[in-house]
C-alpha positions in Angstrom: 97.7 92.6 103.4 96.1 94.0 106.6 93.3 92.1 108.4 90.6 93.6 110.5 89.5 91.6 113.5 86.2 92.7 115.2 86.3 96.0 113.2 89.8 96.8 114.5 93.2 96.1 112.9 95.0 93.1 114.3 98.6 94.3 115.0 101.5 92.4 116.6 105.0 93.4 117.4 107.3 92.0 114.7 110.7 90.7 114.3 113.0 88.6 112.1 113.5 85.7 114.4 110.7 85.8 116.9 107.9 88.2 117.8 110.0 89.4 120.8 112.7 90.9 118.5 110.7 94.0 117.6 113.2 96.8 118.0 114.8 98.2 114.8 117.7 100.6 114.3 117.6 103.6 112.0 119.7 103.1 108.8 122.6 105.3 107.8 120.7 105.4 104.4 117.6 107.0 105.9 114.7 106.2 108.1 113.7 102.5 108.7 110.1 103.5 108.0 110.0 106.5 105.7 106.6 108.1 106.4 106.3 110.3 109.5 102.7 110.6 110.6 100.8 112.4 113.3 98.9 110.4 115.9 95.6 111.3 117.5 96.8 112.7 120.8 100.1 111.8 122.6 102.0 108.9 121.0 101.3 105.4 122.2 101.8 102.0 120.4 98.0 101.9 119.8 97.8 105.5 118.4 100.7 104.9 116.1 99.4 101.6 114.7 96.0 103.2 114.3 97.4 106.2 112.4 99.4 103.9 110.1 96.5 101.5 109.5 94.2 104.4 108.7 96.8 105.7 106.2 97.1 102.3 104.5 100.5 101.2 105.8 101.2 97.7 107.2 104.2 98.7 109.2 104.2 101.1 112.2 107.1 102.2 114.3 107.1 104.3 117.5 110.4 106.2 118.1 111.8 108.6 120.6 108.7 108.6 122.8 106.7 111.1 120.7 107.3 110.0 117.0 105.4 107.6 114.7 106.6 106.3 111.4 104.9 104.1 108.8 106.0 102.2 105.7 105.4 99.4 103.3 108.8 97.8 103.9 112.1 98.4 105.8 114.8 100.5 104.2 118.1 99.0 103.4 120.6 99.0 106.3 118.0 98.9 109.1 117.9 95.8 111.3 116.9 94.3 114.6 118.6 95.6 117.8 118.6 94.4 121.4 115.4 95.1 123.3 117.4 96.9 126.0 117.9 99.7 123.5 114.2 100.5 123.8 114.3 102.8 126.8 111.9 105.7 126.2 108.3 105.5 127.6 105.6 106.5 125.3 104.5 110.1 125.7 100.8 109.0 125.9 101.3 105.9 128.1 104.3 105.7 130.5 103.8 101.9 130.9 104.7 101.3 127.2 108.0 101.9 125.5 108.1 103.9 122.3 111.6 103.2 121.0 114.6 105.3 121.8 117.1 107.5 120.0 117.4 106.0 116.5 115.3 103.0 117.7 111.8 102.0 116.7 109.3 99.6 118.2 107.9 98.1 115.0 104.5 96.5 114.7 103.0 94.8 111.6 99.3 94.6 110.7 97.8 91.2 110.7 101.1 89.5 111.5 101.3 88.2 107.9 104.6 89.8 106.8 106.8 87.7 109.0 104.8 84.5 109.3 
């Protein structure tokens, strides 16, 4: 379930062990998050999480600098990868990283999924 804080969705980077482990690999069985979505303007972590929240998805993933994906859960076969694999600056904010080739920076709404 998503929570809104101050009228805005409260997102945090997610992971299996700690909140710092937030980079996921694409699965051989398909996309980690199955729904591709357009962001409002060039891709950033914020524009991606906003687009996913507005579409009703609790998971958002920025990939390959310009792409944004959403989902309700992770697909089978995807999993955490080293943060050093995240090496592509976001198209809309060069000070943020938006995944890499077959790598997603994943955020979860409300921080409830991996409490």
